[in-house]
Structure formats: C-alpha cells, structure tokens
Backbone and ligand atoms as CSV (ligand in chain L), in Angstrom:
chain,resi,resn,atom,element,x,y,z
A,1,MET,N,N,0.845,-1.217,0.000
A,1,MET,CA,C,0.000,0.000,0.000
A,1,MET,C,C,0.863,1.243,0.000
A,2,LYS,N,N,1.828,1.247,0.888
A,2,LYS,CA,C,2.747,2.372,1.017
A,2,LYS,C,C,3.473,2.589,-0.323
A,3,HIS,N,N,3.836,1.451,-0.900
A,3,HIS,CA,C,4.561,1.465,-2.165
A,3,HIS,C,C,3.728,2.139,-3.266
A,4,THR,N,N,2.431,1.819,-3.301
A,4,THR,CA,C,1.520,2.377,-4.308
A,4,THR,C,C,1.433,3.891,-4.180
A,5,ILE,N,N,1.309,4.353,-2.947
A,5,ILE,CA,C,1.209,5.809,-2.709
A,5,ILE,C,C,2.469,6.500,-3.241
A,6,LYS,N,N,3.594,5.885,-2.985
A,6,LYS,CA,C,4.875,6.442,-3.434
A,6,LYS,C,C,4.890,6.529,-4.960
A,7,LEU,N,N,4.414,5.477,-5.604
A,7,LEU,CA,C,4.385,5.449,-7.073
A,7,LEU,C,C,3.490,6.546,-7.636
A,8,ILE,N,N,2.333,6.704,-6.992
A,8,ILE,CA,C,1.402,7.756,-7.435
A,8,ILE,C,C,2.064,9.126,-7.295
A,9,ALA,N,N,2.728,9.315,-6.178
A,9,ALA,CA,C,3.394,10.596,-5.928
A,9,ALA,C,C,4.444,10.870,-6.991
A,10,ILE,N,N,5.212,9.837,-7.296
A,10,ILE,CA,C,6.271,10.003,-8.301
A,10,ILE,C,C,5.677,10.307,-9.674
A,11,SER,N,N,4.629,9.551,-10.049
A,11,SER,CA,C,4.066,9.790,-11.378
A,11,SER,C,C,3.394,11.158,-11.465
A,12,THR,N,N,2.816,11.630,-10.355
A,12,THR,CA,C,2.230,12.981,-10.336
A,12,THR,C,C,3.327,14.016,-10.564
A,13,LEU,N,N,4.436,13.791,-9.899
A,13,LEU,CA,C,5.582,14.690,-10.010
A,13,LEU,C,C,6.077,14.734,-11.455
A,14,LEU,N,N,6.171,13.551,-12.053
A,14,LEU,CA,C,6.646,13.462,-13.439
A,14,LEU,C,C,5.694,14.163,-14.395
A,15,LEU,N,N,4.390,13.949,-14.156
A,15,LEU,CA,C,3.372,14.573,-15.008
A,15,LEU,C,C,3.450,16.090,-14.942
A,16,SER,N,N,3.594,16.633,-13.715
A,16,SER,CA,C,3.629,18.089,-13.597
A,16,SER,C,C,4.924,18.638,-14.190
A,17,ALA,N,N,6.001,17.870,-14.088
A,17,ALA,CA,C,7.263,18.309,-14.696
A,17,ALA,C,C,7.097,18.407,-16.211
A,18,THR,N,N,6.414,17.450,-16.806
A,18,THR,CA,C,6.164,17.466,-18.248
A,18,THR,C,C,5.304,18.671,-18.621
A,19,ALA,N,N,4.306,18.962,-17.797
A,19,ALA,CA,C,3.420,20.102,-18.058
A,19,ALA,C,C,4.213,21.406,-18.028
A,20,VAL,N,N,5.098,21.537,-17.047
A,20,VAL,CA,C,5.922,22.742,-16.939
A,20,VAL,C,C,6.796,22.893,-18.170
A,21,GLN,N,N,7.368,21.766,-18.604
A,21,GLN,CA,C,8.241,21.813,-19.770
A,21,GLN,C,C,7.460,22.223,-21.023
A,22,ALA,N,N,6.242,21.665,-21.166
A,22,ALA,CA,C,5.413,22.000,-22.322
A,22,ALA,C,C,5.082,23.493,-22.302
A,23,ASP,N,N,4.770,24.016,-21.119
A,23,ASP,CA,C,4.464,25.428,-20.936
A,23,ASP,C,C,5.636,26.293,-21.374
A,24,TRP,N,N,6.780,25.898,-20.906
A,24,TRP,CA,C,8.010,26.625,-21.163
A,24,TRP,C,C,8.297,26.631,-22.659
A,25,LYS,N,N,8.090,25.469,-23.281
A,25,LYS,CA,C,8.335,25.362,-24.722
A,25,LYS,C,C,7.345,26.205,-25.510
A,26,SER,N,N,6.086,26.195,-25.097
A,26,SER,CA,C,5.097,26.949,-25.862
A,26,SER,C,C,5.292,28.455,-25.650
A,27,ASP,N,N,5.762,28.842,-24.445
A,27,ASP,CA,C,6.085,30.254,-24.204
A,27,ASP,C,C,7.203,30.700,-25.141
A,28,LEU,N,N,8.205,29.843,-25.265
A,28,LEU,CA,C,9.360,30.154,-26.112
A,28,LEU,C,C,8.923,30.249,-27.572
A,29,LYS,N,N,8.041,29.318,-27.955
A,29,LYS,CA,C,7.537,29.313,-29.330
A,29,LYS,C,C,6.720,30.585,-29.593
A,30,ASP,N,N,5.862,30.947,-28.638
A,30,ASP,CA,C,5.051,32.166,-28.773
A,30,ASP,C,C,5.949,33.398,-28.892
A,31,ALA,N,N,6.994,33.424,-28.065
A,31,ALA,CA,C,7.913,34.572,-28.083
A,31,ALA,C,C,8.611,34.671,-29.435
A,32,ALA,N,N,8.995,33.500,-29.980
A,32,ALA,CA,C,9.676,33.473,-31.282
A,32,ALA,C,C,8.736,33.948,-32.390
A,33,ILE,N,N,7.492,33.508,-32.324
A,33,ILE,CA,C,6.492,33.924,-33.327
A,33,ILE,C,C,6.273,35.437,-33.222
A,34,GLN,N,N,6.141,35.918,-31.990
A,34,GLN,CA,C,5.916,37.354,-31.759
A,34,GLN,C,C,7.095,38.166,-32.303
A,35,LYS,N,N,8.303,37.694,-32.039
A,35,LYS,CA,C,9.510,38.396,-32.493
A,35,LYS,C,C,9.551,38.438,-34.019
A,36,GLY,N,N,9.216,37.297,-34.637
A,36,GLY,CA,C,9.179,37.226,-36.096
A,36,GLY,C,C,8.140,38.177,-36.673
A,37,ASN,N,N,6.964,38.202,-36.047
A,37,ASN,CA,C,5.899,39.106,-36.498
A,37,ASN,C,C,6.316,40.562,-36.369
A,38,ASN,N,N,6.985,40.887,-35.250
A,38,ASN,CA,C,7.435,42.258,-35.023
A,38,ASN,C,C,8.435,42.696,-36.077
A,39,THR,N,N,9.393,41.809,-36.364
A,39,THR,CA,C,10.413,42.115,-37.367
A,39,THR,C,C,9.758,42.330,-38.724
A,40,ALA,N,N,8.819,41.470,-39.057
A,40,ALA,CA,C,8.119,41.585,-40.340
A,40,ALA,C,C,7.336,42.895,-40.392
A,41,ALA,N,N,6.623,43.216,-39.312
A,41,ALA,CA,C,5.823,44.451,-39.262
A,41,ALA,C,C,6.715,45.673,-39.441
A,42,GLU,N,N,7.891,45.611,-38.823
A,42,GLU,CA,C,8.825,46.733,-38.902
A,42,GLU,C,C,9.394,46.850,-40.314
A,43,LYS,N,N,9.833,45.724,-40.876
A,43,LYS,CA,C,10.421,45.714,-42.224
A,43,LYS,C,C,9.399,46.160,-43.265
A,44,LEU,N,N,8.183,45.668,-43.121
A,44,LEU,CA,C,7.143,45.981,-44.110
A,44,LEU,C,C,6.462,47.315,-43.830
A,45,GLY,N,N,6.733,47.889,-42.667
A,45,GLY,CA,C,6.113,49.160,-42.306
A,45,GLY,C,C,4.614,49.029,-42.102
A,46,LEU,N,N,4.216,47.962,-41.437
A,46,LEU,CA,C,2.780,47.741,-41.204
A,46,LEU,C,C,2.285,48.603,-40.043
A,47,ALA,N,N,1.230,49.327,-40.295
A,47,ALA,CA,C,0.673,50.184,-39.250
A,47,ALA,C,C,-0.114,49.353,-38.253
A,48,THR,N,N,-0.033,49.755,-36.995
A,48,THR,CA,C,-0.807,49.119,-35.944
A,48,THR,C,C,-2.196,49.764,-35.922
A,49,THR,N,N,-3.209,48.957,-35.750
A,49,THR,CA,C,-4.572,49.499,-35.668
A,49,THR,C,C,-4.691,50.364,-34.416
A,50,ALA,N,N,-5.244,51.552,-34.600
A,50,ALA,CA,C,-5.369,52.485,-33.473
A,50,ALA,C,C,-6.279,51.928,-32.394
A,51,PRO,N,N,-5.910,52.117,-31.114
A,51,PRO,CA,C,-6.817,51.707,-30.035
A,51,PRO,C,C,-8.164,52.428,-30.210
A,52,ALA,N,N,-9.240,51.683,-30.129
A,52,ALA,CA,C,-10.570,52.267,-30.364
A,52,ALA,C,C,-10.870,53.384,-29.367
A,53,GLY,N,N,-11.295,54.518,-29.875
A,53,GLY,CA,C,-11.714,55.623,-29.007
A,53,GLY,C,C,-10.580,56.436,-28.405
A,54,ALA,N,N,-9.333,56.135,-28.776
A,54,ALA,CA,C,-8.200,56.876,-28.199
A,54,ALA,C,C,-8.178,58.314,-28.709
A,55,LYS,N,N,-7.756,59.224,-27.819
A,55,LYS,CA,C,-7.669,60.643,-28.197
A,55,LYS,C,C,-6.352,61.228,-27.712
A,56,VAL,N,N,-5.764,62.082,-28.555
A,56,VAL,CA,C,-4.504,62.750,-28.232
A,56,VAL,C,C,-4.756,64.250,-28.276
A,57,TYR,N,N,-4.271,64.955,-27.281
A,57,TYR,CA,C,-4.505,66.407,-27.228
A,57,TYR,C,C,-3.387,67.087,-26.461
A,58,ILE,N,N,-3.221,68.379,-26.716
A,58,ILE,CA,C,-2.224,69.156,-25.977
A,58,ILE,C,C,-2.946,69.814,-24.798
A,59,ILE,N,N,-2.516,69.468,-23.589
A,59,ILE,CA,C,-3.152,70.007,-22.382
A,59,ILE,C,C,-2.788,71.492,-22.236
A,60,SER,N,N,-1.498,71.772,-22.386
A,60,SER,CA,C,-1.066,73.160,-22.368
A,60,SER,C,C,0.236,73.294,-23.157
A,61,PRO,N,N,0.505,74.433,-23.794
A,61,PRO,CA,C,-0.341,75.630,-23.796
A,61,PRO,C,C,-1.630,75.409,-24.605
A,62,LYS,N,N,-2.502,76.415,-24.546
A,62,LYS,CA,C,-3.752,76.364,-25.306
A,62,LYS,C,C,-3.586,77.110,-26.623
A,63,ASN,N,N,-4.384,76.735,-27.584
A,63,ASN,CA,C,-4.370,77.428,-28.876
A,63,ASN,C,C,-4.560,78.931,-28.653
A,64,GLY,N,N,-3.677,79.749,-29.246
A,64,GLY,CA,C,-3.799,81.204,-29.145
A,64,GLY,C,C,-3.056,81.819,-27.970
A,65,ASP,N,N,-2.479,80.988,-27.090
A,65,ASP,CA,C,-1.748,81.509,-25.922
A,65,ASP,C,C,-0.494,82.281,-26.334
A,66,THR,N,N,-0.163,83.280,-25.529
A,66,THR,CA,C,1.122,83.955,-25.647
A,66,THR,C,C,1.962,83.482,-24.459
A,67,VAL,N,N,3.142,82.975,-24.759
A,67,VAL,CA,C,3.967,82.339,-23.719
A,67,VAL,C,C,5.408,82.829,-23.825
A,68,SER,N,N,6.194,82.534,-22.798
A,68,SER,CA,C,7.614,82.828,-22.924
A,68,SER,C,C,8.396,81.521,-23.001
A,69,SER,N,N,9.542,81.589,-23.654
A,69,SER,CA,C,10.387,80.411,-23.835
A,69,SER,C,C,11.319,80.271,-22.633
A,70,PRO,N,N,11.609,79.063,-22.148
A,70,PRO,CA,C,11.107,77.774,-22.641
A,70,PRO,C,C,9.629,77.547,-22.291
A,71,VAL,N,N,8.955,76.874,-23.197
A,71,VAL,CA,C,7.529,76.598,-23.040
A,71,VAL,C,C,7.346,75.162,-22.528
A,72,THR,N,N,6.587,75.006,-21.473
A,72,THR,CA,C,6.268,73.642,-21.017
A,72,THR,C,C,5.062,73.154,-21.814
A,73,VAL,N,N,5.267,72.057,-22.532
A,73,VAL,CA,C,4.172,71.479,-23.320
A,73,VAL,C,C,3.758,70.176,-22.641
A,74,GLN,N,N,2.479,70.076,-22.291
A,74,GLN,CA,C,1.958,68.869,-21.632
A,74,GLN,C,C,1.110,68.071,-22.608
A,75,PHE,N,N,1.415,66.795,-22.679
A,75,PHE,CA,C,0.755,65.918,-23.649
A,75,PHE,C,C,-0.421,65.203,-22.991
A,76,GLY,N,N,-1.550,65.217,-23.659
A,76,GLY,CA,C,-2.735,64.527,-23.141
A,76,GLY,C,C,-3.071,63.305,-23.980
A,77,LEU,N,N,-3.527,62.262,-23.287
A,77,LEU,CA,C,-3.885,61.022,-23.980
A,77,LEU,C,C,-5.010,60.343,-23.215
A,78,SER,N,N,-6.026,59.891,-23.941
A,78,SER,CA,C,-7.037,59.059,-23.276
A,78,SER,C,C,-7.356,57.860,-24.159
A,79,GLY,N,N,-7.715,56.781,-23.545
A,79,GLY,CA,C,-8.094,55.576,-24.286
A,79,GLY,C,C,-6.929,54.756,-24.804
A,80,ALA,N,N,-5.716,55.110,-24.396
A,80,ALA,CA,C,-4.519,54.338,-24.765
A,80,ALA,C,C,-3.479,54.587,-23.679
A,81,GLY,N,N,-2.402,53.837,-23.713
A,81,GLY,CA,C,-1.353,53.979,-22.707
A,81,GLY,C,C,-0.044,54.390,-23.334
A,82,VAL,N,N,0.845,54.901,-22.505
A,82,VAL,CA,C,2.178,55.290,-22.976
A,82,VAL,C,C,3.165,54.187,-22.607
A,83,ALA,N,N,3.996,53.812,-23.576
A,83,ALA,CA,C,5.069,52.842,-23.325
A,83,ALA,C,C,6.319,53.348,-24.038
A,84,PRO,N,N,7.489,52.995,-23.534
A,84,PRO,CA,C,8.710,53.438,-24.215
A,84,PRO,C,C,8.781,52.862,-25.635
A,85,ALA,N,N,9.466,53.586,-26.535
A,85,ALA,CA,C,9.662,53.092,-27.901
A,85,ALA,C,C,10.352,51.738,-27.843
A,86,GLY,N,N,9.994,50.853,-28.749
A,86,GLY,CA,C,10.607,49.525,-28.800
A,86,GLY,C,C,9.891,48.499,-27.942
A,87,THR,N,N,9.014,48.967,-27.079
A,87,THR,CA,C,8.260,48.064,-26.208
A,87,THR,C,C,6.879,47.860,-26.800
A,88,GLN,N,N,6.617,46.635,-27.241
A,88,GLN,CA,C,5.329,46.395,-27.874
A,88,GLN,C,C,4.324,45.867,-26.869
A,89,VAL,N,N,3.450,46.734,-26.455
A,89,VAL,CA,C,2.347,46.351,-25.570
A,89,VAL,C,C,1.087,46.845,-26.254
A,90,GLU,N,N,0.082,45.995,-26.293
A,90,GLU,CA,C,-1.146,46.346,-26.999
A,90,GLU,C,C,-1.735,47.667,-26.495
A,91,ASN,N,N,-2.259,48.454,-27.419
A,91,ASN,CA,C,-2.918,49.735,-27.108
A,91,ASN,C,C,-2.011,50.751,-26.416
A,92,THR,N,N,-0.706,50.694,-26.721
A,92,THR,CA,C,0.214,51.712,-26.199
A,92,THR,C,C,1.049,52.276,-27.336
A,93,GLY,N,N,1.690,53.393,-27.067
A,93,GLY,CA,C,2.595,54.029,-28.020
A,93,GLY,C,C,3.341,55.142,-27.320
A,94,HIS,N,N,4.000,56.017,-28.092
A,94,HIS,CA,C,4.675,57.163,-27.475
A,94,HIS,C,C,4.406,58.426,-28.291
A,95,HIS,N,N,4.614,59.547,-27.620
A,95,HIS,CA,C,4.281,60.846,-28.219
A,95,HIS,C,C,5.387,61.369,-29.140
A,96,HIS,N,N,4.952,62.149,-30.114
A,96,HIS,CA,C,5.861,62.872,-31.019
A,96,HIS,C,C,5.314,64.273,-31.149
A,97,LEU,N,N,6.188,65.254,-31.088
A,97,LEU,CA,C,5.744,66.640,-31.207
A,97,LEU,C,C,6.232,67.208,-32.539
A,98,LEU,N,N,5.278,67.676,-33.326
A,98,LEU,CA,C,5.606,68.328,-34.595
A,98,LEU,C,C,5.641,69.831,-34.339
A,99,ILE,N,N,6.774,70.435,-34.618
A,99,ILE,CA,C,6.957,71.865,-34.356
A,99,ILE,C,C,7.002,72.620,-35.686
A,100,ASP,N,N,6.129,73.597,-35.818
A,100,ASP,CA,C,6.066,74.447,-37.017
A,100,ASP,C,C,5.772,73.659,-38.293
A,101,ASP,N,N,4.865,72.711,-38.134
A,101,ASP,CA,C,4.239,72.056,-39.289
A,101,ASP,C,C,5.171,71.391,-40.306
A,102,PRO,N,N,6.049,70.497,-39.860
A,102,PRO,CA,C,6.892,69.801,-40.834
A,102,PRO,C,C,6.050,68.838,-41.676
A,103,ALA,N,N,6.487,68.579,-42.907
A,103,ALA,CA,C,5.777,67.612,-43.750
A,103,ALA,C,C,6.144,66.211,-43.258
A,104,VAL,N,N,5.133,65.424,-42.870
A,104,VAL,CA,C,5.395,64.037,-42.472
A,104,VAL,C,C,4.417,63.103,-43.179
A,105,ASP,N,N,4.899,61.918,-43.474
A,105,ASP,CA,C,4.072,60.884,-44.079
A,105,ASP,C,C,3.541,60.009,-42.945
A,106,LEU,N,N,2.252,60.105,-42.702
A,106,LEU,CA,C,1.668,59.395,-41.558
A,106,LEU,C,C,1.501,57.892,-41.807
A,107,THR,N,N,1.905,57.432,-43.015
A,107,THR,CA,C,1.829,55.995,-43.273
A,107,THR,C,C,3.192,55.324,-43.083
A,108,LYS,N,N,4.180,56.118,-42.672
A,108,LYS,CA,C,5.529,55.555,-42.467
A,108,LYS,C,C,6.038,55.911,-41.072
A,109,ALA,N,N,7.071,55.180,-40.624
A,109,ALA,CA,C,7.700,55.501,-39.341
A,109,ALA,C,C,8.166,56.954,-39.397
A,110,LEU,N,N,7.949,57.675,-38.301
A,110,LEU,CA,C,8.279,59.097,-38.280
A,110,LEU,C,C,9.793,59.290,-38.214
A,111,PRO,N,N,10.307,60.234,-39.013
A,111,PRO,CA,C,11.735,60.542,-38.909
A,111,PRO,C,C,11.964,61.349,-37.619
A,112,ALA,N,N,13.207,61.512,-37.242
A,112,ALA,CA,C,13.520,62.366,-36.087
A,112,ALA,C,C,14.267,63.592,-36.597
A,113,SER,N,N,13.834,64.770,-36.164
A,113,SER,CA,C,14.512,66.001,-36.567
A,113,SER,C,C,14.228,67.063,-35.506
A,114,ASP,N,N,14.722,68.279,-35.737
A,114,ASP,CA,C,14.431,69.371,-34.803
A,114,ASP,C,C,12.935,69.649,-34.761
A,115,GLN,N,N,12.247,69.329,-35.861
A,115,GLN,CA,C,10.813,69.631,-35.952
A,115,GLN,C,C,9.927,68.417,-35.678
A,116,VAL,N,N,10.527,67.240,-35.637
A,116,VAL,CA,C,9.775,66.021,-35.301
A,116,VAL,C,C,10.497,65.381,-34.114
A,117,VAL,N,N,9.989,65.678,-32.916
A,117,VAL,CA,C,10.687,65.257,-31.707
A,117,VAL,C,C,9.996,64.025,-31.119
A,118,HIS,N,N,10.783,62.973,-30.918
A,118,HIS,CA,C,10.262,61.716,-30.353
A,118,HIS,C,C,10.399,61.736,-28.830
A,119,PHE,N,N,9.417,61.193,-28.164
A,119,PHE,CA,C,9.485,61.039,-26.713
A,119,PHE,C,C,9.453,59.551,-26.393
A,120,GLY,N,N,10.524,58.900,-26.813
A,120,GLY,CA,C,10.636,57.438,-26.774
A,120,GLY,C,C,10.845,56.846,-25.396
A,121,LYS,N,N,11.031,57.704,-24.389
A,121,LYS,CA,C,11.134,57.161,-23.031
A,121,LYS,C,C,9.759,57.120,-22.376
A,122,GLY,N,N,8.763,57.594,-23.131
A,122,GLY,CA,C,7.410,57.598,-22.581
A,122,GLY,C,C,7.069,58.893,-21.856
A,123,GLN,N,N,7.827,59.966,-22.171
A,123,GLN,CA,C,7.547,61.255,-21.517
A,123,GLN,C,C,6.161,61.776,-21.894
A,124,THR,N,N,5.574,62.542,-20.968
A,124,THR,CA,C,4.253,63.120,-21.226
A,124,THR,C,C,4.290,64.647,-21.145
A,125,GLU,N,N,5.492,65.219,-21.052
A,125,GLU,CA,C,5.638,66.667,-21.206
A,125,GLU,C,C,7.068,66.992,-21.582
A,126,THR,N,N,7.261,68.216,-22.062
A,126,THR,CA,C,8.606,68.653,-22.417
A,126,THR,C,C,8.734,70.148,-22.208
A,127,SER,N,N,9.976,70.589,-22.143
A,127,SER,CA,C,10.266,72.010,-22.058
A,127,SER,C,C,10.923,72.396,-23.374
A,128,LEU,N,N,10.291,73.334,-24.069
A,128,LEU,CA,C,10.677,73.614,-25.449
A,128,LEU,C,C,11.215,75.029,-25.575
A,129,LYS,N,N,12.413,75.141,-26.141
A,129,LYS,CA,C,12.961,76.476,-26.411
A,129,LYS,C,C,12.520,76.895,-27.805
A,130,LEU,N,N,11.833,78.025,-27.864
A,130,LEU,CA,C,11.349,78.515,-29.160
A,130,LEU,C,C,11.731,79.981,-29.328
A,131,LYS,N,N,12.022,80.358,-30.563
A,131,LYS,CA,C,12.339,81.760,-30.858
A,131,LYS,C,C,11.059,82.605,-30.772
A,132,PRO,N,N,11.213,83.904,-30.484
A,132,PRO,CA,C,10.035,84.769,-30.443
A,132,PRO,C,C,9.266,84.716,-31.767
A,133,GLY,N,N,7.951,84.809,-31.668
A,133,GLY,CA,C,7.109,84.781,-32.872
A,133,GLY,C,C,6.045,83.713,-32.770
A,134,LYS,N,N,5.349,83.487,-33.889
A,134,LYS,CA,C,4.276,82.479,-33.917
A,134,LYS,C,C,4.850,81.093,-34.213
A,135,HIS,N,N,4.314,80.106,-33.544
A,135,HIS,CA,C,4.723,78.709,-33.771
A,135,HIS,C,C,3.497,77.808,-33.719
A,136,THR,N,N,3.590,76.687,-34.449
A,136,THR,CA,C,2.519,75.696,-34.331
A,136,THR,C,C,3.063,74.441,-33.656
A,137,LEU,N,N,2.190,73.785,-32.918
A,137,LEU,CA,C,2.531,72.525,-32.236
A,137,LEU,C,C,1.428,71.514,-32.502
A,138,GLN,N,N,1.849,70.284,-32.749
A,138,GLN,CA,C,0.875,69.198,-32.910
A,138,GLN,C,C,1.496,67.904,-32.405
A,139,LEU,N,N,0.698,67.118,-31.713
A,139,LEU,CA,C,1.174,65.811,-31.241
A,139,LEU,C,C,0.739,64.720,-32.206
A,140,ILE,N,N,1.632,63.786,-32.439
A,140,ILE,CA,C,1.270,62.556,-33.150
A,140,ILE,C,C,1.670,61.404,-32.230
A,141,PHE,N,N,0.704,60.532,-31.975
A,141,PHE,CA,C,0.958,59.373,-31.122
A,141,PHE,C,C,1.257,58.198,-32.049
A,142,ALA,N,N,2.381,57.535,-31.827
A,142,ALA,CA,C,2.766,56.450,-32.735
A,142,ALA,C,C,3.143,55.195,-31.962
A,143,ASP,N,N,3.216,54.095,-32.673
A,143,ASP,CA,C,3.441,52.792,-32.020
A,143,ASP,C,C,4.916,52.576,-31.635
A,144,TRP,N,N,5.216,51.396,-31.150
A,144,TRP,CA,C,6.551,51.040,-30.634
A,144,TRP,C,C,7.662,51.238,-31.663
A,145,LYS,N,N,7.294,51.191,-32.976
A,145,LYS,CA,C,8.310,51.365,-34.023
A,145,LYS,C,C,8.202,52.753,-34.660
A,146,HIS,N,N,7.624,53.686,-33.935
A,146,HIS,CA,C,7.526,55.101,-34.350
A,146,HIS,C,C,6.574,55.310,-35.514
A,147,GLN,N,N,5.769,54.318,-35.794
A,147,GLN,CA,C,4.858,54.444,-36.923
A,147,GLN,C,C,3.473,54.884,-36.441
A,148,PRO,N,N,2.929,55.942,-37.081
A,148,PRO,CA,C,1.588,56.377,-36.704
A,148,PRO,C,C,0.581,55.229,-36.825
A,149,PHE,N,N,-0.424,55.262,-35.965
A,149,PHE,CA,C,-1.458,54.225,-35.993
A,149,PHE,C,C,-2.338,54.402,-37.230
A,150,ASN,N,N,-3.130,53.384,-37.496
A,150,ASN,CA,C,-4.105,53.449,-38.570
A,150,ASN,C,C,-5.505,53.252,-37.984
A,151,PRO,N,N,-6.380,54.274,-38.026
A,151,PRO,CA,C,-6.119,55.650,-38.473
A,151,PRO,C,C,-5.170,56.369,-37.515
A,152,SER,N,N,-4.532,57.417,-38.027
A,152,SER,CA,C,-3.512,58.089,-37.211
A,152,SER,C,C,-4.154,58.830,-36.033
A,153,LEU,N,N,-3.383,58.913,-34.954
A,153,LEU,CA,C,-3.860,59.570,-33.733
A,153,LEU,C,C,-3.046,60.826,-33.516
A,154,GLY,N,N,-3.675,61.979,-33.717
A,154,GLY,CA,C,-2.949,63.229,-33.539
A,154,GLY,C,C,-3.822,64.248,-32.832
A,155,SER,N,N,-3.171,65.237,-32.239
A,155,SER,CA,C,-3.921,66.315,-31.583
A,155,SER,C,C,-4.304,67.354,-32.633
A,156,ASP,N,N,-5.138,68.285,-32.242
A,156,ASP,CA,C,-5.355,69.465,-33.079
A,156,ASP,C,C,-4.021,70.203,-33.150
A,157,LYS,N,N,-3.839,70.938,-34.233
A,157,LYS,CA,C,-2.638,71.757,-34.361
A,157,LYS,C,C,-2.920,73.089,-33.693
A,158,ILE,N,N,-2.079,73.471,-32.720
A,158,ILE,CA,C,-2.311,74.749,-32.053
A,158,ILE,C,C,-1.275,75.781,-32.498
A,159,THR,N,N,-1.659,77.042,-32.421
A,159,THR,CA,C,-0.723,78.130,-32.713
A,159,THR,C,C,-0.502,78.932,-31.443
A,160,ILE,N,N,0.766,79.162,-31.132
A,160,ILE,CA,C,1.091,79.967,-29.948
A,160,ILE,C,C,2.025,81.097,-30.378
A,161,THR,N,N,2.081,82.134,-29.552
A,161,THR,CA,C,3.011,83.231,-29.809
A,161,THR,C,C,4.022,83.263,-28.667
A,162,VAL,N,N,5.282,83.234,-29.039
A,162,VAL,CA,C,6.344,83.301,-28.030
A,162,VAL,C,C,6.823,84.744,-27.946
A,163,LYS,N,N,6.819,85.282,-26.727
A,163,LYS,CA,C,7.221,86.683,-26.508
A,163,LYS,C,C,8.706,86.879,-26.827
L,1,CU,CU,CU,9.113,57.708,-31.945
C-alpha cells in the first residue's frame, strides 16, 4: 500500500514536470512567433490598428496663448497607454511633437529632426525652447516602431506666440 502511494506521488511529479516543460516550450515558441511578427511588421512598415476611441490632445499651452520660452508642453492622452519606444504592448505608443508644421508621411515611421521630436522614453511633457514669434505645435501618437497608428492619432494643431 505504502509502495503504491509512493508510485502515485512520483508519477504525479513526473506529469507536472512534463506540463511545466510544455508550458516553457510553448512560451518560447510564442515569443519566437511574436519576435518574427514584429520584425516583419517593422520591415514591411505595417501600421498598428489604433486603439478604439483613443484621443490625443495638448493640455497646455492652449491654442492662441502667448507664452515665454522655454515653453512647457503637456501631452494629453485618453483611451490608450504610454510605453517606451521599442516596447510592444497592446494599445500603447509614445508621443511625437511636430513643431512648425513639418511635412510628415503618416503611413511611415516618423523621422527624427528638430521639428519632429520623439518622446521614446514615454515622456508626457517637455520644455521647449522657441524663438520669439508664432509657432505651431501638434502631437502625433505612434506605435513602438515610431509608426503612426491606422487611423492616425494626432492632436489638433495649435498656434502659440512666443514673446
Ligand atoms: Cu518615436
């Protein structure tokens, strides 16, 4: 009797060890598939579907404000989350600030320049040095590979005057 109990215990142990191994293998397989899909999406420039109902807006300054430089720009987002660039988590992305209306192709990964500023660490505000005069600001929220969502998620374009 004692012997039987021992055998059952051992076979239970073996069964759970096999289950753990299968889990581990399928996790590894899933990770490999995900990595392959990510590489393909990046190479092919596939846009990520925009999180439903997400909105991007500039909290401050407000359209028409007169401000002094440096200007604190606060980024607003609802219906989606912020994640650092390169981190693929569903329904997340990072902010990009377009300064003075640069031409950008919203179907491709955004370039980086003085006028297209990436916030790849997941920042939600910045301090911006601007020359005196009128300037426009617009946010574009893009996915882990800097590519705008489909449909694209952007704020209204605001105009401010720097003293
Ligand atoms: Cu970016």
